[in-house]
N, C-alpha and C positions, 0 to 999 in steps of 0.2 A: 517424333525423331528421338525426342527425349527418353523417355519408356524404352525403345529400341537398346539406347546404348545401356539404359541403367540393367534392363533382361544380360545384356550382352556382357557385363563385368560382373554382374551379383547374381544375374537368374530372375526368376518371376517372384516377385514382390507384391504386387498388385498387377490390375491388368488395365493397358488402356491399348486397347489395337483398334483400328479399323477392318472391315469384314464388308461383305458385298450384301444387298446392294446400298452400298455408301452408308453405313453406318457404323457410330463410333462408340465401342463399347467402354465403360468404368465400370470398373469391381476392384473393392479396397480389400477385400478380402477380410473384412470385418461385419459384413451382411450389408453393406450397402453396394448396391449395383444401378447401373442406369444405362440408357442407351439412347442417343440423338442421331435421328436419321436425317442427311443432308438432301436437298435439291437444290435444283436451280433458282426455283422461287422461296426458297427458306429454309427454315429447319424446325424438327421439331422433336420434343423429348419427352422420355418419361424417368423414376426413379422411383426405386424401392429402397427406402431406408429401413434401418433395423432399430432404429430409436426414433418412433413418432408417434404423437397423440393419438393417430387414427389411419386406416386405409382411405385413400381417395376415391370419389367417385365418379370413375373414368367417363362414362358417357357423360353427365353431367357438367363437370370440368371442360370437356373437349367440346362443348358448345359454346364457351368464351370464345374459341379460337374464329378469328375471322375468315378465314378461306376455306371453303368446302374441303381442298385436298387435304387442308391441315386438320380438321375434325376428322375425316378419314384416315391418315397416318397415325393420331393420337389416339383412336379406337383400336388401330389395328398393333401399334407399340404396346398399350395396354392388355393387351392380348399373349405377348409372349411371354412363353413357362419361366424365363428367365426372370421376369419380374412380377412374376407370379408365386413365388416361393417365399415364405417368411410371411409378412406383412402387407403382402400385394403392393402394387401400386400408390405412394404415397405423395407426388408429386408429378406435374407436367407443366409442360413450357414451349412455347414457341417462339418466332420471330417474326416481327411487323417491320421491315426495313430493314434495317442495322440493331433494331432495339431486341429485348428479351422480355416477351410478355407472361404472365403466369395468370391462372384463375382465380387467385386470392390474393392476401396482402402479400409483399416481400419476405417479410420474417418468416411470417408461417411457409411458404416456400422454399425457405434459405433452411430452417430447422426441420424440414420435412425431407429433405434429401437431397437438393439442388445445390447444399455448399458442396457436394461431390465432386461437382464441375468448377469449384474454385479456382483452382490453378488456371485452366483454360479459360475461364473468362477475363481474366488478366489482361491487359494491354503488354504489350511487347516489351516496354522498359521496366515493368513491375517483375513481368514472368522472366527476365534479365537475370535478377537476383533472386527472386523467390523460387520459381522453376528450376532454375542452376542448382538453387542451393539443396534442393528436395530430388533431385536426381544425381548427383554428384557432378555436376558438371562444369567444365574450365568455364572462362569468359568466353575462349574461342567456341566451344562447341555450344555453349548456349547460342551464340552469334550465326552459326549453322544450323542449328533446330531453327532458329526465328526466320532464317532469308531462307530455306526450303520449306517451311509453311508458308512461306508469302507468295511460293511460286506454286501452290496447289491451285488446282481449279477442281471445279463439281464435275468431274469425269473421271473413266476407268482408262487409263491410271491418273489417280490423283495428281500424281508428280515423279517426274523421271530424277533419279540419281545420277550424279556421275559414278564411276568406279571410285574416286579418290573420297567422293562423301562418302559414299559408303563403307569404305577402307579407314574414316575417321571415326562414324557413327559405329562400326560393328570391328573392332582391330582383330587381325586374324590369331592375335592373341591371347584374346578374349577364352576365358573359361567357359561361357554359355555362347559360343558363336552363333553354334546352328539352333538353339532355341530362339536367337535373336533374329535370326534371317527369316525362319520358319515364319514370326510374328509379324515381319516385314512383309515379305515377298506372298505368303499365302494370301490367295483369292486375286494377285497380278492386281491389286490397287496399287501398288508402287513397283516401278520397275527399275533397273539399272539400264543406263545407255552401254553402247561397246564402245 
């Protein structure tokens, strides 16, 4: 939601977008890109970072994931062309209950690209300060984004927005309104109630 508002006001600076089938894509336009696949049972993710000491051996790293679906999903993510440009996959992760697991020491995973999702991993109170500052949001817009995120469910659509929420996130006077609406409404992962 914050990225959509930022795009509406400033145009695309980096990519933080949802796409089907329930994947979240982050690209900082500095050579770091990551994809998180979200499922009812949890999530898996892979990152390709431009500054890392080595690419990760995905099949070996995926074996550390606890569930068959996680290993299969990680292997699939690691094969995405988006993650195989440049250095290739440099970090993978998955969830166990509400915890994020990595196949190596956290410091190594963080330096190997997991830091791309730093803001997404913040608790709401910290994001309300740091995320709002990064995206240039007022306090009320930050709270709106958090409230919308709390309503999201793992289904299509992820969340339904009211017309007033859409108007606050993507004001009609925005210079890049069409670009922001396309980012938000493509793939029908977000819808607007009538």
